[in-house]
C-alpha positions as CSV (number, residue, x, y, z in Angstrom):
1,M,7.1,124.8,154.0
2,P,6.3,127.8,151.7
3,R,3.6,127.1,149.1
4,L,3.8,128.0,145.5
5,H,2.0,131.1,144.3
6,K,-1.1,130.3,142.4
7,S,0.2,132.2,139.4
8,F,3.1,129.8,139.1
9,F,0.8,126.8,139.1
10,A,-1.3,128.5,136.4
11,A,1.8,128.9,134.2
12,A,2.7,125.3,134.4
13,G,0.7,124.2,131.4
14,G,2.2,126.9,129.2
15,A,5.7,126.1,130.3
16,T,5.2,122.5,129.4
17,L,4.4,123.4,125.9
18,L,7.1,126.0,125.5
19,L,9.9,123.8,126.8
20,G,9.3,121.6,123.7
21,L,10.7,124.0,121.1
22,L,13.7,122.0,119.9
23,V,12.9,118.5,118.8
24,A,15.9,116.3,118.1
25,C,15.6,114.2,114.9
26,T,16.7,110.6,114.5
27,T,17.5,108.9,111.3
28,P,18.5,105.2,110.5
29,V,22.2,104.7,111.0
30,P,24.5,103.1,108.3
31,S,26.4,99.9,108.7
32,P,29.8,100.0,110.4
33,M,32.6,100.9,108.1
34,A,36.2,99.6,107.8
35,P,39.0,101.8,109.1
36,P,39.6,104.6,106.7
37,P,42.6,104.5,104.3
38,P,45.1,107.3,104.2
39,I,43.3,110.5,103.3
40,N,44.2,113.2,100.9
41,P,45.1,116.2,103.1
42,M,43.7,118.6,100.5
43,G,40.4,116.7,100.3
44,T,37.2,117.1,102.3
45,N,38.9,116.3,105.6
46,A,41.2,119.3,105.6
47,G,39.7,122.8,105.7
48,S,42.3,125.6,105.5
49,Q,41.2,129.2,106.0
50,S,43.4,132.2,106.5
51,G,42.7,135.0,108.5
52,G,39.1,115.8,141.2
53,H,40.1,112.5,139.5
54,T,40.0,111.0,136.1
55,Q,37.4,108.2,135.6
56,P,38.5,105.1,133.7
57,L,37.5,104.8,130.1
58,S,33.9,103.7,129.7
59,T,33.0,100.6,127.6
60,R,31.9,101.1,124.0
61,P,28.1,101.0,123.3
62,R,26.7,97.6,122.6
63,D,24.8,98.6,119.4
64,P,26.6,96.8,116.5
65,K,24.6,98.9,114.0
66,A,26.1,102.2,115.2
67,P,28.6,103.6,112.6
68,L,32.2,103.8,113.5
69,V,33.2,107.5,114.0
70,Y,36.8,108.5,113.4
71,T,37.9,111.7,115.2
72,G,40.5,114.2,113.9
73,I,43.4,112.3,115.5
74,D,42.2,109.1,113.8
75,V,42.1,110.8,110.5
76,L,45.5,112.4,111.0
77,E,46.9,109.0,111.7
78,G,45.2,107.6,108.6
79,N,46.9,110.3,106.6
80,R,50.3,109.3,108.1
81,F,50.5,112.8,109.6
82,V,51.3,114.4,106.3
83,E,49.7,117.7,107.5
84,L,52.4,117.9,110.2
85,K,55.4,116.6,108.3
86,G,58.4,118.9,108.6
87,K,56.6,121.1,111.2
88,R,57.5,121.8,114.8
89,V,54.3,120.9,116.6
90,G,52.7,122.2,119.8
91,L,49.6,120.3,121.2
92,I,46.8,121.6,123.4
93,T,45.9,118.4,125.2
94,N,44.6,116.6,128.3
95,Q,43.3,113.2,129.3
96,T,40.4,113.4,126.8
97,S,42.9,113.6,123.8
98,I,42.9,109.9,122.7
99,N,42.5,108.0,119.5
100,R,39.7,105.5,119.0
101,N,41.9,102.8,120.6
102,G,42.4,104.8,123.8
103,K,46.0,105.9,123.2
104,R,46.8,109.4,124.2
105,T,47.2,111.9,121.3
106,R,50.5,113.2,122.8
107,E,51.9,109.7,122.8
108,V,50.7,109.1,119.3
109,L,52.4,112.2,118.0
110,A,55.5,111.7,120.1
111,A,55.9,108.2,118.6
112,A,55.3,109.2,115.0
113,P,58.5,109.6,113.0
114,E,56.8,112.2,110.8
115,V,56.0,114.5,113.7
116,N,58.3,116.7,115.7
117,L,56.4,117.3,119.0
118,V,58.1,120.1,120.8
119,A,55.5,121.6,123.3
120,L,52.3,120.8,125.1
121,Y,49.7,123.2,126.5
122,T,47.2,122.3,129.2
123,P,43.7,123.8,129.9
124,E,41.6,124.0,133.1
125,H,41.8,120.8,135.1
126,G,45.3,120.1,133.9
127,L,47.1,117.5,131.8
128,D,45.3,114.6,133.4
129,G,42.0,116.2,134.3
130,K,42.5,115.7,138.1
131,E,42.5,119.4,139.2
132,K,39.4,121.0,140.6
133,A,37.5,123.7,138.7
134,A,39.1,127.1,138.9
135,A,42.3,125.7,140.4
136,Y,45.5,127.1,138.8
137,I,47.6,124.7,136.8
138,S,51.4,124.9,136.9
139,T,53.7,124.4,133.9
140,R,55.6,121.1,134.2
141,T,57.3,118.4,132.2
142,D,55.1,115.6,130.9
143,P,56.4,112.3,132.3
144,L,55.0,110.4,129.3
145,T,56.7,112.4,126.5
146,G,59.4,114.4,128.3
147,V,57.9,117.5,126.6
148,I,57.3,120.7,128.6
149,A,53.5,121.2,129.2
150,H,52.8,125.0,129.4
151,S,49.8,125.9,131.6
152,L,47.0,127.8,129.9
153,Y,45.1,128.0,133.2
154,G,47.5,129.9,135.5
155,P,49.2,133.2,135.2
156,T,48.0,133.4,131.6
157,R,45.1,131.8,129.7
158,K,46.4,132.8,126.3
159,P,49.6,131.4,124.9
160,T,52.4,134.0,125.1
161,A,54.9,134.7,122.3
162,A,57.5,132.9,124.4
163,M,55.3,129.8,124.6
164,L,54.9,129.8,120.8
165,K,58.4,130.7,119.6
166,D,59.6,127.1,119.1
167,I,56.5,125.8,117.1
168,D,55.3,126.2,113.6
169,V,51.7,124.8,114.2
170,M,49.6,124.5,117.3
171,V,47.2,121.5,117.3
172,F,44.0,121.6,119.4
173,D,42.6,118.2,120.6
174,L,40.3,118.5,123.6
175,Q,36.8,117.0,124.1
176,D,34.3,119.7,124.6
177,I,30.8,119.0,126.2
178,G,28.6,121.3,124.1
179,S,27.6,123.9,126.6
180,R,28.8,127.5,126.3
181,S,30.1,127.8,129.9
182,Y,32.7,125.1,129.6
183,T,36.2,126.6,129.3
184,Y,37.9,124.3,126.7
185,I,36.5,126.3,123.8
186,S,37.6,129.5,125.5
187,T,41.1,128.1,125.6
188,M,40.9,127.3,121.9
189,L,39.7,130.7,120.9
190,L,42.4,132.5,122.8
191,A,45.0,130.2,121.4
192,M,43.7,130.9,117.9
193,E,44.1,134.6,118.5
194,A,47.7,134.1,119.8
195,C,48.6,132.1,116.7
196,G,47.2,134.8,114.5
197,E,49.3,137.4,116.3
198,N,52.4,135.3,116.1
199,N,52.0,133.9,112.5
200,K,51.5,130.3,113.6
201,R,49.2,127.8,111.9
202,F,46.3,126.5,114.1
203,M,44.9,123.0,113.6
204,V,41.8,121.5,115.2
205,L,41.5,117.8,115.5
206,D,37.7,117.7,115.5
207,R,35.6,115.6,118.0
208,P,31.9,115.0,118.4
209,N,29.6,117.4,120.3
210,P,28.2,115.0,123.0
211,L,24.8,116.9,122.9
212,G,24.6,116.3,119.1
213,G,24.7,118.9,116.4
214,E,21.0,119.8,116.2
215,R,20.2,121.0,119.7
216,V,20.3,124.8,119.9
217,C,18.8,126.0,123.1
218,G,19.1,128.0,126.3
219,P,19.7,131.6,127.1
220,P,21.7,133.8,124.6
221,M,24.9,135.5,125.6
222,E,24.9,139.3,126.0
223,Q,28.1,140.9,124.7
224,K,29.0,142.5,128.0
225,W,29.1,139.2,129.8
226,I,31.6,137.5,127.4
227,S,34.5,136.2,129.5
228,F,36.6,133.1,129.9
229,V,33.5,131.4,131.3
230,G,31.8,132.0,128.0
231,Q,34.1,133.3,125.3
232,F,31.6,133.7,122.4
233,S,28.1,134.8,121.8
234,A,25.8,131.9,121.3
235,P,22.8,130.1,122.9
236,Y,23.9,128.1,125.9
237,C,23.8,124.8,123.9
238,H,25.2,125.7,120.4
239,G,25.1,122.3,118.6
240,L,28.6,122.9,117.1
241,T,31.8,120.9,117.1
242,A,35.1,122.6,118.1
243,G,36.1,122.6,114.5
244,E,32.9,124.4,113.5
245,I,33.3,126.9,116.2
246,A,36.8,127.6,115.1
247,H,35.7,128.2,111.5
248,M,32.9,130.4,112.6
249,A,35.1,132.4,115.0
250,N,37.8,132.9,112.4
251,A,35.4,134.0,109.6
252,K,33.4,136.3,111.8
253,G,36.4,137.9,113.5
254,W,35.5,136.9,117.1
255,S,39.2,137.1,117.9
256,K,41.4,140.3,117.7
257,K,43.5,138.5,115.1
258,R,42.5,135.8,112.6
259,C,44.7,132.8,112.3
260,D,45.7,130.4,109.5
261,L,43.2,127.7,110.4
262,Q,43.0,124.0,109.4
263,V,40.3,121.6,110.7
264,I,40.8,117.9,110.4
265,K,37.2,116.7,110.1
266,M,35.8,113.5,111.5
267,I,34.5,110.6,109.4
268,N,30.9,109.3,109.9
269,W,29.8,111.7,112.5
270,K,26.2,112.8,112.0
271,R,24.5,115.8,113.7
272,N,21.8,113.6,115.3
273,M,24.2,111.4,117.1
274,S,24.4,111.0,120.8
275,W,27.8,110.0,122.2
276,R,26.7,106.4,122.5
277,D,26.0,106.4,118.8
278,T,29.6,107.2,117.9
279,R,31.0,103.9,119.4
280,L,33.9,106.0,120.9
281,L,35.4,105.6,124.3
282,W,34.4,108.3,126.9
283,V,37.0,109.8,129.2
284,A,35.9,112.1,132.0
285,T,36.5,115.6,130.7
286,S,36.8,117.0,134.3
287,P,36.1,115.6,137.8
288,N,32.4,116.3,137.6
289,I,31.8,115.2,134.0
290,P,32.6,111.5,134.6
291,N,30.1,109.8,132.3
292,A,29.1,110.0,128.6
293,D,25.7,111.3,129.7
294,S,27.1,113.9,132.1
295,P,27.2,116.7,129.4
296,L,23.4,116.4,129.0
297,Y,22.9,116.8,132.7
298,Y,25.4,119.6,133.0
299,A,23.4,121.6,130.4
300,T,20.2,120.9,132.4
301,T,21.3,121.9,135.9
302,G,24.6,123.7,135.6
303,V,23.1,127.2,135.5
304,F,20.8,126.4,138.5
305,G,23.8,125.0,140.4
306,S,25.9,128.1,140.0
307,L,23.6,129.8,142.5
308,T,24.0,129.2,146.3
309,G,21.4,127.0,148.1
310,G,20.6,124.4,145.5
311,D,21.7,120.9,145.2
312,I,22.7,119.2,141.9
313,G,24.5,116.2,143.2
314,I,28.1,117.4,143.2
315,G,30.2,115.0,145.3
316,T,28.1,112.0,144.3
317,L,28.6,109.5,141.5
318,N,26.0,111.3,139.4
319,P,26.8,115.0,139.4
320,F,24.3,117.4,137.8
321,E,21.6,114.7,137.8
322,M,19.6,116.1,140.7
323,V,17.7,119.2,141.6
324,G,16.9,120.1,145.2
325,G,17.6,122.2,148.2
326,K,17.6,122.3,152.0
327,G,14.3,121.4,153.6
328,I,12.5,120.4,150.4
329,D,9.9,117.6,150.5
330,P,11.3,115.3,147.8
331,D,8.0,113.6,147.1
332,E,6.1,116.8,146.7
333,L,8.7,118.3,144.4
334,T,8.9,115.1,142.3
335,R,5.1,115.0,141.9
336,Y,5.0,118.5,140.7
337,L,7.9,118.1,138.2
338,N,6.4,114.9,136.8
339,G,3.1,116.8,136.5
340,Y,4.6,118.8,133.6
341,G,4.4,115.6,131.5
342,M,7.6,116.4,129.6
343,K,8.4,113.7,127.0
344,G,11.8,112.0,127.7
345,V,12.1,113.7,131.2
346,T,11.2,111.9,134.4
347,F,11.9,112.6,138.1
348,T,12.2,110.4,141.2
349,P,12.7,111.5,144.8
350,Y,16.1,111.6,146.5
351,R,17.5,112.5,149.9
352,S,21.1,113.7,149.8
353,V,23.7,111.4,151.5
354,T,26.4,114.0,151.3
355,R,24.5,117.1,152.4
356,P,22.3,116.5,155.5
357,G,18.9,118.1,155.2
358,Y,19.0,118.4,151.4
359,A,16.6,116.6,149.2
360,G,14.8,116.9,145.9
361,A,14.2,115.1,142.6
362,K,16.6,113.0,140.6
363,I,16.4,113.6,136.9
364,K,16.3,111.0,134.1
365,L,16.8,112.4,130.6
366,D,16.6,110.8,127.2
367,H,19.1,112.2,124.8
368,N,16.4,113.0,122.3
369,A,14.0,114.6,124.9
370,P,12.2,117.3,122.9
371,V,12.7,120.0,125.5
372,D,14.9,123.0,125.9
373,I,17.2,121.3,128.4
374,A,19.0,124.5,129.4
375,G,15.6,126.1,129.9
376,L,14.9,123.6,132.6
377,N,17.4,125.5,134.8
378,L,14.8,128.4,135.0
379,I,12.1,126.0,136.1
380,F,14.4,124.7,138.8
381,I,15.6,128.1,139.9
382,D,12.0,129.5,140.3
383,L,10.6,126.3,141.8
384,V,13.4,125.7,144.4
385,S,13.5,129.4,145.4
386,R,9.8,129.2,146.3
387,R,10.4,126.2,148.6
388,I,13.4,127.2,150.6
389,Q,14.0,129.7,153.3
390,G,15.2,132.7,151.3
391,D,15.5,132.5,147.5
392,L,18.6,131.3,145.7
393,F,19.5,134.8,144.5
394,A,19.4,136.2,148.1
395,K,21.7,133.4,149.3
396,T,24.3,134.0,146.6
397,T,27.1,136.5,147.2
398,Q,27.9,139.4,144.9
399,S,31.0,137.7,143.5
400,S,29.2,134.5,142.9
401,M,26.4,136.4,141.3
402,N,28.9,137.8,138.9
403,I,29.9,134.2,137.9
404,F,26.3,133.3,137.6
405,H,25.7,136.2,135.1
406,K,28.7,135.0,133.1
407,V,27.4,131.5,133.0
408,Y,23.8,132.5,132.2
409,G,24.9,135.2,129.8
410,S,22.9,138.1,131.3
411,D,22.1,139.8,134.5
412,N,18.3,140.2,133.8
413,L,16.9,136.9,135.1
414,R,16.4,137.9,138.8
415,G,14.5,141.0,137.7
416,Q,12.4,139.2,135.2
417,L,11.3,136.6,137.7
418,A,10.6,139.3,140.4
419,S,8.5,141.3,137.9
420,G,6.2,138.3,137.4
421,K,7.6,136.8,134.2
422,T,7.3,133.0,134.3
423,P,10.1,130.7,133.2
424,A,7.8,129.9,130.2
425,N,7.7,133.6,129.2
426,I,11.5,133.8,129.4
427,I,12.1,130.6,127.5
428,T,9.8,131.7,124.7
429,S,11.7,135.0,124.4
430,W,14.9,133.1,123.4
431,K,13.4,131.7,120.2
432,G,14.5,134.7,118.1
433,S,18.1,134.4,119.2
434,H,18.0,130.7,118.5
435,D,16.7,131.2,115.0
436,R,19.3,133.9,114.3
437,F,22.1,131.7,115.5
438,R,21.0,128.7,113.4
439,K,21.1,131.0,110.4
440,D,24.4,132.5,111.3
441,R,26.1,129.2,111.9
442,K,24.9,127.5,108.8
443,P,27.8,128.5,106.5
444,Y,30.3,127.0,109.0
445,L,28.7,123.6,109.5
446,L,31.2,120.8,108.5
447,Y,28.8,117.9,108.8
């Protein structure tokens, strides 16, 4: 088995320190609240601005001290849908669109006498989240509501004028996972642009960022690599909710045309919350994000996994929770990774049961681990490439490398590593972009 270069071992100590740039804060949580009363739509919960397979619902967390978080759909219900009264409504939705009792948003709106639900729109993975990544979705009639569900992941990824002609307001209610390369936010931004072009109001029913609102980390996005894989320029983990991204995008003109935007804010969500702190049900956002902790692991290994030759546990019950490759000694890799001594991050050996000959280390992450979780991808890329026959870049086809660049946000990583830059060097170089983004996003934070 190839041995690591001495220079890489020498860099390990520095990398350990430099991975700890972003420390997540924790604060005491308030006592649970009673359900909210009807809310004034012109108050703090309304911000108007011109311009696979599905896993079962998870159980709620057991901590009785965690505050009750109410998402945008819960607040809309509490307001008796006054914001939608007299409007023809279109809803961007899938299986993650539920109220806090687990009822689908499209069923809630269809049953409300105040709401005239006339159209649905579906993102990647389809209306029920069962379609594989990158699989085209067909337009069809929703059997639950009888409403046509237009595909926004098929011949077009942006609503057409014909799709919008029968609505007055488009409502967005999808659960994002907090990483830039997940396409639900791309769907939102293109829909906002379409609504601006067609004089339709756009409403976001806000939901928590499962990574919390404080973690800003990972590689920045170069403008030339913006695509549907990553539709806006931000660090890989941006620490924003969908509603905050919408406000920022609309104000800064990220779309060709600004829209008439309204965000229905959550109640009781705090920026330092993990998903478990919210006491909300979790629904698999896509076939490989089955658990409430899956977004954390997606951010940690998803970039590494977009190269050919690595193993991140896709096809197992714990996707994204492993790092390995063919022919790797799992005990040796685990010892080395644990040698970093990263607080809140531990590794144990595994041998793949789905990919013969593949092995590596299983990752265990604490939500508040004070490391750049997206930066760990670089450690994994460099480390596994040195232990397999032919590095990960050499094994990846040109078309797949193009996807990798879109996910990573740049095409410079291979050259940087080849020139002798360590993962630690590269991770350190991101700090300026993180600081700038934190400053840029500050006026648009809703919580």
